[in-house]
C-alpha positions in Angstrom: -6.5 -94.9 -124.0 -4.9 -91.4 -123.4 -5.3 -88.7 -126.5 -1.5 -88.9 -127.4 -1.8 -93.0 -127.7 -4.9 -92.5 -129.7 -3.4 -90.0 -131.9 -0.1 -92.1 -132.3 -2.5 -95.0 -133.3 -4.7 -92.5 -135.8 -1.1 -91.8 -137.4 0.2 -95.2 -138.0 -3.3 -95.9 -139.5 -3.1 -93.3 -141.7 0.6 -94.1 -143.0 -1.2 -97.6 -143.6 -3.7 -95.9 -145.7 -1.2 -93.9 -147.6 0.6 -97.1 -148.3 -2.5 -99.1 -149.6 -3.4 -95.8 -152.0 0.7 -95.9 -153.1 0.0 -99.5 -154.4 -3.6 -98.4 -155.9 -4.9 -100.9 -153.1 -8.3 -98.9 -153.1 -10.4 -101.8 -151.1 -7.7 -102.0 -148.8 -7.5 -98.2 -148.7 -11.2 -98.2 -148.1 -11.3 -100.6 -145.3 -8.5 -99.0 -143.5 -10.3 -95.5 -143.4 -13.5 -97.1 -142.4 -11.3 -98.8 -139.2 -9.7 -95.3 -138.4 -13.0 -93.3 -138.5 -14.2 -94.3 -135.0 -10.4 -93.5 -133.6 -10.3 -90.3 -135.7 -13.6 -88.9 -134.2 -12.7 -89.6 -130.7 -9.6 -87.3 -131.0 -10.3 -84.3 -128.4 -9.7 -80.9 -129.3 -7.3 -80.2 -126.4 -4.1 -82.0 -127.3 -0.5 -81.9 -126.3 2.1 -79.8 -128.2 3.4 -83.4 -129.4 0.1 -84.6 -130.1 -0.8 -81.4 -132.4 2.4 -82.2 -134.4 1.3 -85.6 -135.2 -2.3 -84.2 -136.1 -0.6 -81.9 -138.3 1.1 -84.8 -140.2 -2.2 -86.8 -140.2 -4.0 -83.9 -142.0 -0.8 -83.5 -144.6 -1.1 -87.2 -145.3 -4.5 -87.3 -145.6 -4.4 -84.0 -148.2 -1.5 -85.9 -150.4 -3.9 -89.1 -150.4 -6.8 -87.1 -151.4 -4.8 -85.6 -154.0 -3.5 -88.9 -155.1 -6.9 -90.6 -155.2 -8.4 -87.8 -157.5 -5.5 -88.3 -159.7 -5.6 -91.7 -160.1 -9.6 -91.4 -160.7 -9.0 -88.9 -163.5 -6.8 -91.3 -165.1 -9.0 -94.2 -164.7 -11.9 -92.2 -166.2 -9.7 -91.0 -169.3 -8.5 -94.8 -169.9 -12.1 -95.7 -169.9 -13.2 -93.1 -172.1 -10.4 -94.4 -174.4 -11.4 -97.9 -174.2 -14.9 -97.2 -174.9 -14.1 -94.8 -177.9 -11.9 -97.8 -179.2 -14.9 -100.3 -178.6 -17.0 -97.8 -180.5 -14.7 -97.7 -183.5 -14.3 -101.4 -183.5 -18.2 -101.8 -183.6 -18.6 -99.7 -186.5 -16.0 -101.1 -188.5 -17.5 -104.5 -187.7 -20.8 -103.0 -188.9 -19.6 -101.6 -192.3 -17.8 -105.4 -192.8 -20.7 -107.1 -192.3 -22.7 -104.7 -194.8 -20.1 -105.5 -197.3 -20.2 -109.1 -197.1 
């Protein structure tokens, strides 16, 4: 496979990863990242101008994907902490109720 074709394939896989992230399909995104890795590491330093444009697009998509992933992680952590707080409040309420009866 020539380098331009390889970079084009990596770009297509990068778009698939981006779609999975937009759908919050984290397992699917992880599988796609793992499948893309050998292709990504096969890209050589010397590239045609066309391939360089695609590589820059890959980098931009990867940066946006990382930002979206970090935001989703932070939101999930916040929701988890809030749920644990509600659970703790319910336990305290039940403990107090059990003492009264």
